MOPAC internal coordinates of N, CA, C and O (Angstrom, degrees):
PM7 1SCF
backbone

  N    0.0000 0     0.00 0     0.00 0    0    0    0
  C    1.4506 1     0.00 0     0.00 0    1    0    0
  C    1.5234 1   108.61 1     0.00 0    2    1    0
  O    1.2310 1   122.22 1   -47.29 1    3    2    1
  N    1.3168 1   113.35 1   132.71 1    3    2    1
  C    1.4585 1   117.69 1  -179.54 1    5    3    2
  C    1.5243 1   110.30 1   -87.25 1    6    5    3
  O    1.2310 1   121.41 1    -7.26 1    7    6    5
  N    1.3156 1   114.92 1   172.74 1    7    6    5
  C    1.4646 1   120.31 1   178.64 1    9    7    6
  C    1.5125 1   112.31 1   -63.41 1   10    9    7
  O    1.2310 1   120.05 1   146.84 1   11   10    9
  N    1.3210 1   117.51 1   -33.16 1   11   10    9
  C    1.4577 1   121.34 1   178.94 1   13   11   10
  C    1.5283 1   111.21 1   -68.93 1   14   13   11
  O    1.2310 1   120.15 1   142.60 1   15   14   13
  N    1.3265 1   117.33 1   -37.40 1   15   14   13
  C    1.4651 1   121.05 1   176.90 1   17   15   14
  C    1.5265 1   110.93 1   -64.72 1   18   17   15
  O    1.2310 1   120.46 1   138.33 1   19   18   17
  N    1.3087 1   116.72 1   -41.67 1   19   18   17
  C    1.4705 1   120.55 1   178.73 1   21   19   18
  C    1.5261 1   110.14 1   -64.96 1   22   21   19
  O    1.2310 1   120.29 1   137.65 1   23   22   21
  N    1.3275 1   117.06 1   -42.35 1   23   22   21
  C    1.4666 1   120.70 1   177.99 1   25   23   22
  C    1.5248 1   110.72 1   -62.41 1   26   25   23
  O    1.2310 1   120.12 1   137.67 1   27   26   25
  N    1.3311 1   117.38 1   -42.33 1   27   26   25
  C    1.4662 1   120.94 1   178.95 1   29   27   26
  C    1.5273 1   110.91 1   -63.83 1   30   29   27
  O    1.2310 1   120.12 1   140.88 1   31   30   29
  N    1.3201 1   117.37 1   -39.12 1   31   30   29
  C    1.4641 1   121.27 1   178.26 1   33   31   30
  C    1.5327 1   110.89 1   -64.93 1   34   33   31
  O    1.2310 1   120.29 1   137.99 1   35   34   33
  N    1.3209 1   117.05 1   -42.01 1   35   34   33
  C    1.4730 1   120.81 1   178.17 1   37   35   34
  C    1.5278 1   110.29 1   -63.38 1   38   37   35
  O    1.2310 1   120.19 1   136.19 1   39   38   37
  N    1.3319 1   117.24 1   -43.81 1   39   38   37
  C    1.4694 1   120.89 1   178.35 1   41   39   38
  C    1.5238 1   110.22 1   -61.76 1   42   41   39
  O    1.2310 1   119.70 1   137.56 1   43   42   41
  N    1.3128 1   118.17 1   -42.44 1   43   42   41
  C    1.4617 1   122.37 1   178.71 1   45   43   42
  C    1.5243 1   111.42 1   -61.50 1   46   45   43
  O    1.2310 1   120.51 1   136.03 1   47   46   45
  N    1.3134 1   116.64 1   -43.97 1   47   46   45
  C    1.4741 1   120.29 1   179.90 1   49   47   46
  C    1.5261 1   110.35 1   -65.25 1   50   49   47
  O    1.2310 1   119.81 1   137.28 1   51   50   49
  N    1.3227 1   117.97 1   -42.72 1   51   50   49
  C    1.4672 1   121.13 1   178.71 1   53   51   50
  C    1.5180 1   110.60 1   -62.64 1   54   53   51
  O    1.2310 1   119.83 1   137.80 1   55   54   53
  N    1.3341 1   117.92 1   -42.20 1   55   54   53
  C    1.4694 1   120.95 1   178.86 1   57   55   54
  C    1.5233 1   111.79 1   -64.49 1   58   57   55
  O    1.2310 1   120.22 1   138.72 1   59   58   57
  N    1.3225 1   117.18 1   -41.28 1   59   58   57
  C    1.4626 1   119.96 1   177.74 1   61   59   58
  C    1.5225 1   111.46 1   -64.39 1   62   61   59
  O    1.2310 1   120.00 1   139.05 1   63   62   61
  N    1.3218 1   117.61 1   -40.95 1   63   62   61
  C    1.4692 1   120.56 1   176.80 1   65   63   62
  C    1.5279 1   111.21 1   -64.59 1   66   65   63
  O    1.2310 1   120.21 1   140.66 1   67   66   65
  N    1.3343 1   117.20 1   -39.34 1   67   66   65
  C    1.4651 1   120.71 1   178.59 1   69   67   66
  C    1.5239 1   110.71 1   -63.99 1   70   69   67
  O    1.2310 1   119.99 1   137.73 1   71   70   69
  N    1.3218 1   117.62 1   -42.27 1   71   70   69
  C    1.4688 1   121.13 1   178.04 1   73   71   70
  C    1.5206 1   110.11 1   -63.30 1   74   73   71
  O    1.2310 1   119.78 1   138.76 1   75   74   73
  N    1.3170 1   118.02 1   -41.24 1   75   74   73
  C    1.4632 1   121.53 1   179.22 1   77   75   74
  C    1.5313 1   111.16 1   -64.08 1   78   77   75
  O    1.2310 1   120.15 1   136.38 1   79   78   77
  N    1.3146 1   117.31 1   -43.62 1   79   78   77
  C    1.4690 1   120.99 1   179.57 1   81   79   78
  C    1.5244 1   110.35 1   -64.94 1   82   81   79
  O    1.2310 1   119.75 1   136.77 1   83   82   81
  N    1.3189 1   118.08 1   -43.23 1   83   82   81
  C    1.4694 1   121.14 1   178.57 1   85   83   82
  C    1.5153 1   110.49 1   -63.47 1   86   85   83
  O    1.2310 1   119.93 1   140.40 1   87   86   85
  N    1.3284 1   117.74 1   -39.60 1   87   86   85
  C    1.4647 1   122.00 1   178.83 1   89   87   86
  C    1.5337 1   110.57 1   -62.18 1   90   89   87
  O    1.2310 1   120.13 1   137.72 1   91   90   89
  N    1.3318 1   117.35 1   -42.28 1   91   90   89
  C    1.4646 1   121.58 1  -179.95 1   93   91   90
  C    1.5301 1   110.31 1   -68.43 1   94   93   91
  O    1.2310 1   119.93 1   137.54 1   95   94   93
  N    1.3219 1   117.73 1   -42.46 1   95   94   93
  C    1.4683 1   120.87 1  -179.87 1   97   95   94
  C    1.5292 1   110.49 1   -63.33 1   98   97   95
  O    1.2310 1   120.23 1   137.10 1   99   98   97
  N    1.3179 1   117.17 1   -42.90 1   99   98   97
  C    1.4648 1   120.07 1   179.06 1  101   99   98
  C    1.5237 1   111.71 1   -66.75 1  102  101   99
  O    1.2310 1   119.74 1   147.10 1  103  102  101
  N    1.3209 1   118.11 1   -32.90 1  103  102  101
  C    1.4586 1   120.91 1   177.67 1  105  103  102
  C    1.5265 1   111.11 1   -68.40 1  106  105  103
  O    1.2310 1   120.17 1   145.40 1  107  106  105
  N    1.3258 1   117.27 1   -34.60 1  107  106  105
  C    1.4613 1   121.49 1  -178.42 1  109  107  106
  C    1.5264 1   113.03 1   -82.68 1  110  109  107
  O    1.2310 1   119.77 1   160.28 1  111  110  109
  N    1.3245 1   118.04 1   -19.72 1  111  110  109
  C    1.4616 1   122.05 1  -170.92 1  113  111  110
  C    1.5305 1   114.53 1   -58.60 1  114  113  111
  O    1.2310 1   118.02 1   130.12 1  115  114  113
  N    1.3444 1   121.37 1   -49.88 1  115  114  113
  C    1.4689 1   119.16 1  -179.35 1  117  115  114
  C    1.5286 1   113.46 1   -60.30 1  118  117  115
  O    1.2310 1   120.12 1   138.47 1  119  118  117
  N    1.3296 1   117.37 1   -41.53 1  119  118  117
  C    1.4628 1   120.63 1   178.94 1  121  119  118
  C    1.5179 1   111.98 1   -64.55 1  122  121  119
  O    1.2310 1   120.54 1   140.46 1  123  122  121
  N    1.3187 1   116.58 1   -39.54 1  123  122  121
  C    1.4661 1   120.65 1   179.28 1  125  123  122
  C    1.5268 1   110.77 1   -65.88 1  126  125  123
  O    1.2310 1   120.50 1   137.31 1  127  126  125
  N    1.3231 1   116.65 1   -42.69 1  127  126  125
  C    1.4664 1   120.30 1   178.45 1  129  127  126
  C    1.5205 1   110.27 1   -63.44 1  130  129  127
  O    1.2310 1   120.46 1   136.92 1  131  130  129
  N    1.3291 1   116.72 1   -43.08 1  131  130  129
  C    1.4694 1   120.40 1  -178.90 1  133  131  130
  C    1.5287 1   111.06 1   -63.33 1  134  133  131
  O    1.2310 1   120.03 1   139.16 1  135  134  133
  N    1.3407 1   117.55 1   -40.84 1  135  134  133
  C    1.4682 1   119.59 1   178.61 1  137  135  134
  C    1.5233 1   111.57 1   -67.11 1  138  137  135
  O    1.2310 1   119.98 1   141.90 1  139  138  137
  N    1.3301 1   117.64 1   -38.10 1  139  138  137
  C    1.4622 1   120.32 1   179.23 1  141  139  138
  C    1.5174 1   111.50 1   -66.20 1  142  141  139
  O    1.2310 1   120.34 1   147.57 1  143  142  141
  N    1.3304 1   116.95 1   -32.43 1  143  142  141
  C    1.4653 1   121.31 1  -179.09 1  145  143  142
  C    1.5287 1   111.84 1   -91.27 1  146  145  143
  O    1.2310 1   119.88 1  -172.88 1  147  146  145
  N    1.3380 1   117.84 1     7.12 1  147  146  145
  C    1.4713 1   123.94 1  -179.44 1  149  147  146
  C    1.5260 1   111.48 1    53.29 1  150  149  147
  O    1.2310 1   120.74 1  -134.07 1  151  150  149
  N    1.3079 1   116.18 1    45.93 1  151  150  149
  C    1.4630 1   121.87 1   179.24 1  153  151  150
  C    1.5216 1   108.74 1   -69.88 1  154  153  151
  O    1.2310 1   119.61 1   -44.10 1  155  154  153
  N    1.3407 1   118.34 1   135.90 1  155  154  153
  C    1.4676 1   119.40 1  -178.63 1  157  155  154
  C    1.5283 1   113.57 1   -66.82 1  158  157  155
  O    1.2310 1   119.94 1   162.07 1  159  158  157
  N    1.3266 1   117.72 1   -17.93 1  159  158  157
  C    1.4632 1   121.15 1  -179.65 1  161  159  158
  C    1.5294 1   110.68 1  -114.75 1  162  161  159
  O    1.2310 1   120.33 1  -143.25 1  163  162  161
  N    1.3027 1   116.97 1    36.75 1  163  162  161
  C    1.4618 1   121.73 1  -174.17 1  165  163  162
  C    1.5245 1   112.54 1   -61.96 1  166  165  163
  O    1.2310 1   119.97 1   141.55 1  167  166  165
  N    1.3204 1   117.66 1   -38.45 1  167  166  165
  C    1.4645 1   119.59 1  -178.65 1  169  167  166
  C    1.5211 1   110.99 1   -68.23 1  170  169  167
  O    1.2310 1   119.86 1   140.85 1  171  170  169
  N    1.3196 1   117.87 1   -39.15 1  171  170  169
  C    1.4671 1   120.81 1   177.24 1  173  171  170
  C    1.5275 1   110.49 1   -64.93 1  174  173  171
  O    1.2310 1   120.16 1   142.36 1  175  174  173
  N    1.3146 1   117.30 1   -37.64 1  175  174  173
  C    1.4611 1   121.03 1   177.66 1  177  175  174
  C    1.5225 1   110.16 1   -66.10 1  178  177  175
  O    1.2310 1   120.38 1   140.53 1  179  178  177
  N    1.3125 1   116.88 1   -39.47 1  179  178  177
  C    1.4600 1   120.87 1   177.44 1  181  179  178
  C    1.5295 1   110.68 1   -61.14 1  182  181  179
  O    1.2310 1   120.58 1   133.36 1  183  182  181
  N    1.3230 1   116.50 1   -46.64 1  183  182  181
  C    1.4660 1   120.48 1   178.24 1  185  183  182
  C    1.5299 1   109.96 1   -63.01 1  186  185  183
  O    1.2310 1   120.32 1   138.93 1  187  186  185
  N    1.3210 1   117.00 1   -41.07 1  187  186  185
  C    1.4610 1   120.17 1   178.17 1  189  187  186
  C    1.5155 1   112.54 1   -61.38 1  190  189  187
  O    1.2310 1   120.25 1   143.47 1  191  190  189
  N    1.3289 1   117.12 1   -36.53 1  191  190  189
  C    1.4565 1   120.46 1   177.24 1  193  191  190
  C    1.5172 1   112.04 1   -63.86 1  194  193  191
  O    1.2310 1   120.54 1   138.07 1  195  194  193
  N    1.3387 1   116.57 1   -41.93 1  195  194  193
  C    1.4614 1   119.49 1   179.69 1  197  195  194
  C    1.5279 1   111.80 1   -71.90 1  198  197  195
  O    1.2310 1   120.55 1   141.80 1  199  198  197
  N    1.3408 1   116.56 1   -38.20 1  199  198  197
  C    1.4718 1   119.05 1   177.96 1  201  199  198
  C    1.5234 1   110.05 1   -64.55 1  202  201  199
  O    1.2310 1   120.49 1   138.14 1  203  202  201
  N    1.3179 1   116.66 1   -41.86 1  203  202  201
  C    1.4624 1   118.87 1   179.07 1  205  203  202
  C    1.5321 1   110.88 1   -66.69 1  206  205  203
  O    1.2310 1   119.87 1   149.85 1  207  206  205
  N    1.3154 1   117.85 1   -30.15 1  207  206  205
  C    1.4633 1   119.91 1   175.65 1  209  207  206
  C    1.5284 1   110.30 1   -66.99 1  210  209  207
  O    1.2310 1   120.68 1   140.96 1  211  210  209
  N    1.3306 1   116.30 1   -39.04 1  211  210  209
  C    1.4626 1   119.10 1   177.44 1  213  211  210
  C    1.5271 1   111.63 1   -67.65 1  214  213  211
  O    1.2310 1   120.57 1   151.90 1  215  214  213
  N    1.3356 1   116.51 1   -28.10 1  215  214  213
  C    1.4677 1   121.29 1   177.32 1  217  215  214
  C    1.5202 1   111.47 1   -90.73 1  218  217  215
  O    1.2310 1   120.67 1  -161.39 1  219  218  217
  N    1.3196 1   116.33 1    18.61 1  219  218  217
  C    1.4686 1   123.72 1   177.74 1  221  219  218
  C    1.5212 1   112.94 1    61.21 1  222  221  219
  O    1.2310 1   120.40 1  -144.12 1  223  222  221
  N    1.3230 1   116.84 1    35.88 1  223  222  221
  C    1.4584 1   121.81 1   170.75 1  225  223  222
  C    1.5046 1   116.22 1    84.19 1  226  225  223
  O    1.2310 1   119.70 1  -164.21 1  227  226  225
  N    1.3250 1   118.18 1    15.79 1  227  226  225
  C    1.4606 1   120.46 1  -177.60 1  229  227  226
  C    1.5267 1   110.88 1   -63.47 1  230  229  227
  O    1.2310 1   119.88 1   134.49 1  231  230  229
  N    1.3189 1   117.84 1   -45.51 1  231  230  229
  C    1.4618 1   121.63 1  -176.95 1  233  231  230
  C    1.5270 1   112.57 1   -96.32 1  234  233  231
  O    1.2310 1   119.39 1   178.12 1  235  234  233
  N    1.3097 1   118.77 1    -1.88 1  235  234  233
  C    1.4536 1   122.21 1  -171.57 1  237  235  234
  C    1.5249 1   113.58 1   -56.66 1  238  237  235
  O    1.2310 1   118.25 1   135.85 1  239  238  237
  N    1.3363 1   120.94 1   -44.15 1  239  238  237
  C    1.4783 1   118.70 1   178.65 1  241  239  238
  C    1.5247 1   112.90 1   -60.71 1  242  241  239
  O    1.2310 1   120.14 1   142.74 1  243  242  241
  N    1.3325 1   117.34 1   -37.26 1  243  242  241
  C    1.4606 1   120.40 1   179.40 1  245  243  242
  C    1.5307 1   111.16 1   -67.12 1  246  245  243
  O    1.2310 1   120.53 1   139.73 1  247  246  245
  N    1.3187 1   116.59 1   -40.27 1  247  246  245
  C    1.4642 1   120.66 1   179.19 1  249  247  246
  C    1.5301 1   110.00 1   -67.38 1  250  249  247
  O    1.2310 1   120.29 1   142.90 1  251  250  249
  N    1.3189 1   117.06 1   -37.10 1  251  250  249
  C    1.4633 1   120.10 1   178.86 1  253  251  250
  C    1.5250 1   110.93 1   -66.12 1  254  253  251
  O    1.2310 1   120.09 1   137.42 1  255  254  253
  N    1.3275 1   117.44 1   -42.58 1  255  254  253
  C    1.4713 1   120.52 1   176.69 1  257  255  254
  C    1.5203 1   109.94 1   -63.75 1  258  257  255
  O    1.2310 1   120.22 1   139.92 1  259  258  257
  N    1.3308 1   117.18 1   -40.08 1  259  258  257
  C    1.4599 1   121.97 1   178.48 1  261  259  258
  C    1.5268 1   110.94 1   -60.40 1  262  261  259
  O    1.2310 1   120.17 1   144.98 1  263  262  261
  N    1.3200 1   117.28 1   -35.02 1  263  262  261
  C    1.4703 1   120.92 1   179.32 1  265  263  262
  C    1.5246 1   111.45 1   -65.92 1  266  265  263
  O    1.2310 1   120.02 1   151.18 1  267  266  265
  N    1.3208 1   117.56 1   -28.82 1  267  266  265
  C    1.4594 1   120.81 1  -178.77 1  269  267  266
  C    1.5205 1   113.16 1   -90.64 1  270  269  267
  O    1.2310 1   119.44 1   168.47 1  271  270  269
  N    1.3182 1   118.68 1   -11.53 1  271  270  269
  C    1.4667 1   121.02 1   179.68 1  273  271  270
  C    1.5153 1   109.96 1   -94.56 1  274  273  271
  O    1.2310 1   121.34 1   -15.83 1  275  274  273
  N    1.3062 1   115.04 1   164.17 1  275  274  273
  C    1.4585 1   121.04 1   178.16 1  277  275  274
  C    1.5224 1   107.41 1  -136.91 1  278  277  275
  O    1.2310 1   119.53 1   -45.74 1  279  278  277
  N    1.3344 1   118.49 1   134.26 1  279  278  277
  C    1.4647 1   120.07 1   178.41 1  281  279  278
  C    1.5199 1   111.12 1   -57.69 1  282  281  279
  O    1.2310 1   120.52 1   -29.64 1  283  282  281
  N    1.3298 1   116.62 1   150.36 1  283  282  281
  C    1.4606 1   122.21 1  -175.28 1  285  283  282
  C    1.5253 1   111.94 1   -58.01 1  286  285  283
  O    1.2310 1   120.03 1   137.41 1  287  286  285
  N    1.3318 1   117.55 1   -42.59 1  287  286  285
  C    1.4638 1   119.71 1  -178.97 1  289  287  286
  C    1.5225 1   110.93 1   -63.98 1  290  289  287
  O    1.2310 1   120.13 1   142.76 1  291  290  289
  N    1.3045 1   117.35 1   -37.24 1  291  290  289
  C    1.4603 1   120.18 1   179.42 1  293  291  290
  C    1.5309 1   110.65 1   -68.31 1  294  293  291
  O    1.2310 1   120.03 1   145.51 1  295  294  293
  N    1.3275 1   117.55 1   -34.49 1  295  294  293
  C    1.4707 1   120.23 1   178.30 1  297  295  294
  C    1.5231 1   110.62 1   -66.02 1  298  297  295
  O    1.2310 1   120.44 1   136.91 1  299  298  297
  N    1.3417 1   116.76 1   -43.09 1  299  298  297
  C    1.4592 1   118.67 1  -178.56 1  301  299  298
  C    1.5245 1   111.05 1   -69.19 1  302  301  299
  O    1.2310 1   119.76 1   142.49 1  303  302  301
  N    1.3383 1   118.07 1   -37.51 1  303  302  301
  C    1.4634 1   120.75 1   176.75 1  305  303  302
  C    1.5158 1   110.46 1   -65.42 1  306  305  303
  O    1.2310 1   120.50 1   141.00 1  307  306  305
  N    1.3256 1   116.66 1   -39.00 1  307  306  305
  C    1.4587 1   120.98 1   179.06 1  309  307  306
  C    1.5244 1   110.28 1   -64.58 1  310  309  307
  O    1.2310 1   120.24 1   140.15 1  311  310  309
  N    1.3385 1   117.15 1   -39.85 1  311  310  309
  C    1.4586 1   120.85 1  -179.43 1  313  311  310
  C    1.5271 1   110.42 1   -64.58 1  314  313  311
  O    1.2310 1   120.29 1   139.58 1  315  314  313
  N    1.3335 1   117.04 1   -40.42 1  315  314  313
  C    1.4628 1   120.14 1   179.58 1  317  315  314
  C    1.5182 1   110.19 1   -69.08 1  318  317  315
  O    1.2310 1   120.42 1   139.03 1  319  318  317
  N    1.3371 1   116.80 1   -40.97 1  319  318  317
  C    1.4599 1   118.68 1  -178.71 1  321  319  318
  C    1.5288 1   111.58 1   -71.89 1  322  321  319
  O    1.2310 1   119.64 1   153.23 1  323  322  321
  N    1.3234 1   118.30 1   -26.77 1  323  322  321
  C    1.4581 1   121.08 1   177.20 1  325  323  322
  C    1.5182 1   112.09 1   -77.34 1  326  325  323
  O    1.2310 1   119.74 1   167.65 1  327  326  325
  N    1.3364 1   118.11 1   -12.35 1  327  326  325
  C    1.4466 1   121.26 1   179.70 1  329  327  326
  C    1.5109 1   113.43 1    84.40 1  330  329  327
  O    1.2310 1   119.90 1  -169.34 1  331  330  329
  N    1.3379 1   117.80 1    10.66 1  331  330  329
  C    1.4538 1   120.03 1  -179.78 1  333  331  330
  C    1.5293 1   110.84 1   -64.97 1  334  333  331
  O    1.2310 1   120.66 1   139.72 1  335  334  333
  N    1.3331 1   116.34 1   -40.28 1  335  334  333
  C    1.4570 1   119.36 1   179.09 1  337  335  334
  C    1.5244 1   110.23 1  -116.73 1  338  337  335
  O    1.2310 1   120.32 1  -154.68 1  339  338  337
  N    1.3048 1   116.99 1    25.32 1  339  338  337
  C    1.4620 1   121.01 1  -178.92 1  341  339  338
  C    1.5141 1   112.68 1   -63.16 1  342  341  339
  O    1.2310 1   119.98 1   144.30 1  343  342  341
  N    1.3444 1   117.64 1   -35.70 1  343  342  341
  C    1.4658 1   120.35 1   177.34 1  345  343  342
  C    1.5154 1   110.99 1   -64.96 1  346  345  343
  O    1.2310 1   120.59 1   139.65 1  347  346  345
  N    1.3266 1   116.48 1   -40.35 1  347  346  345
  C    1.4574 1   120.29 1   179.15 1  349  347  346
  C    1.5219 1   110.68 1   -65.37 1  350  349  347
  O    1.2310 1   120.46 1   138.51 1  351  350  349
  N    1.3077 1   116.73 1   -41.49 1  351  350  349
  C    1.4587 1   120.76 1  -179.45 1  353  351  350
  C    1.5217 1   110.40 1   -64.69 1  354  353  351
  O    1.2310 1   120.13 1   135.67 1  355  354  353
  N    1.3159 1   117.36 1   -44.33 1  355  354  353
  C    1.4649 1   119.04 1  -179.91 1  357  355  354
  C    1.5200 1   111.14 1   -67.15 1  358  357  355
  O    1.2310 1   119.63 1   144.96 1  359  358  357
  N    1.3416 1   118.31 1   -35.04 1  359  358  357
  C    1.4635 1   120.67 1   177.11 1  361  359  358
  C    1.5195 1   110.34 1   -65.60 1  362  361  359
  O    1.2310 1   120.26 1   139.10 1  363  362  361
  N    1.3216 1   117.10 1   -40.90 1  363  362  361
  C    1.4689 1   119.86 1   178.18 1  365  363  362
  C    1.5202 1   111.18 1   -67.02 1  366  365  363
  O    1.2310 1   119.96 1   142.22 1  367  366  365
  N    1.3340 1   117.67 1   -37.78 1  367  366  365
  C    1.4696 1   119.57 1   177.73 1  369  367  366
  C    1.5240 1   111.13 1   -64.36 1  370  369  367
  O    1.2310 1   120.45 1   139.50 1  371  370  369
  N    1.3374 1   116.75 1   -40.50 1  371  370  369
  C    1.4667 1   120.19 1   177.12 1  373  371  370
  C    1.5258 1   111.10 1   -62.98 1  374  373  371
  O    1.2310 1   121.03 1   138.91 1  375  374  373
  N    1.3297 1   115.64 1   -41.09 1  375  374  373
  C    1.4659 1   119.79 1  -179.40 1  377  375  374
  C    1.5221 1   110.84 1   -65.31 1  378  377  375
  O    1.2310 1   120.23 1   137.95 1  379  378  377
  N    1.3374 1   117.16 1   -42.05 1  379  378  377
  C    1.4713 1   121.31 1   178.18 1  381  379  378
  C    1.5212 1   109.88 1   -64.36 1  382  381  379
  O    1.2310 1   120.08 1   138.50 1  383  382  381
  N    1.3234 1   117.46 1   -41.50 1  383  382  381
  C    1.4735 1   120.26 1   178.70 1  385  383  382
  C    1.5204 1   110.62 1   -62.37 1  386  385  383
  O    1.2310 1   120.73 1   139.86 1  387  386  385
  N    1.3427 1   116.21 1   -40.14 1  387  386  385
  C    1.4664 1   119.57 1   178.27 1  389  387  386
  C    1.5276 1   111.80 1   -64.44 1  390  389  387
  O    1.2310 1   120.58 1   137.53 1  391  390  389
  N    1.3200 1   116.49 1   -42.47 1  391  390  389
  C    1.4767 1   119.50 1   178.31 1  393  391  390
  C    1.5196 1   111.85 1   -65.79 1  394  393  391
  O    1.2310 1   120.26 1   142.40 1  395  394  393
  N    1.3363 1   117.12 1   -37.60 1  395  394  393
  C    1.4763 1   119.61 1   177.16 1  397  395  394
  C    1.5121 1   110.27 1   -65.76 1  398  397  395
  O    1.2310 1   119.78 1   143.00 1  399  398  397
  N    1.3324 1   118.03 1   -37.00 1  399  398  397
  C    1.4603 1   120.76 1   178.57 1  401  399  398
  C    1.5284 1   110.39 1   -65.90 1  402  401  399
  O    1.2310 1   120.10 1   140.46 1  403  402  401
  N    1.3568 1   117.41 1   -39.54 1  403  402  401
  C    1.4580 1   119.72 1   177.43 1  405  403  402
  C    1.5181 1   112.01 1   -64.57 1  406  405  403
  O    1.2310 1   120.64 1   139.65 1  407  406  405
  N    1.3212 1   116.39 1   -40.35 1  407  406  405
  C    1.4580 1   119.47 1   178.11 1  409  407  406
  C    1.5211 1   111.27 1   -65.08 1  410  409  407
  O    1.2310 1   120.31 1   140.95 1  411  410  409
  N    1.3136 1   117.01 1   -39.05 1  411  410  409
  C    1.4589 1   120.36 1   179.92 1  413  411  410
  C    1.5330 1   110.83 1   -69.37 1  414  413  411
  O    1.2310 1   120.17 1   150.17 1  415  414  413
  N    1.3497 1   117.29 1   -29.83 1  415  414  413
  C    1.4618 1   121.19 1  -178.11 1  417  415  414
  C    1.5238 1   112.40 1   -80.24 1  418  417  415
  O    1.2310 1   119.56 1   166.71 1  419  418  417
  N    1.2868 1   118.44 1   -13.29 1  419  418  417
  C    1.4494 1   118.86 1   178.17 1  421  419  418
  C    1.5139 1   113.89 1   130.46 1  422  421  419
  O    1.2310 1   119.27 1  -175.58 1  423  422  421
  N    1.3100 1   119.00 1     4.42 1  423  422  421
  C    1.4491 1   121.88 1   173.55 1  425  423  422
  C    1.5128 1   116.18 1    80.11 1  426  425  423
  O    1.2310 1   119.30 1  -154.53 1  427  426  425
  N    1.3204 1   118.94 1    25.47 1  427  426  425
  C    1.4730 1   120.31 1   178.71 1  429  427  426
  C    1.4547 1   109.81 1   -65.83 1  430  429  427
  O    1.2310 1   120.10 1   180.00 1  431  430  429

């Protein structure tokens, strides 16, 4: 084996290792994004990322988009817990309490 053959073999091995590392990083990416964004389905997204990696990336774009979305119920719960609509919620609770008091008093 000549020096050029050895150099070509080293380059081939480095390229194969680089492809393997990139494949693993891309498989982990949707799950990592979902965990950072506190997605309620983060574990399912993580599994979807690995399954799509085994399928050579067929489902990977869908799993990545899923990592950036949030179910509607989780968005509304997040808004209430962040206090964005906390004033509205407390006003509605006061109004309901007032209506319950009127009903208990005789319905005037």
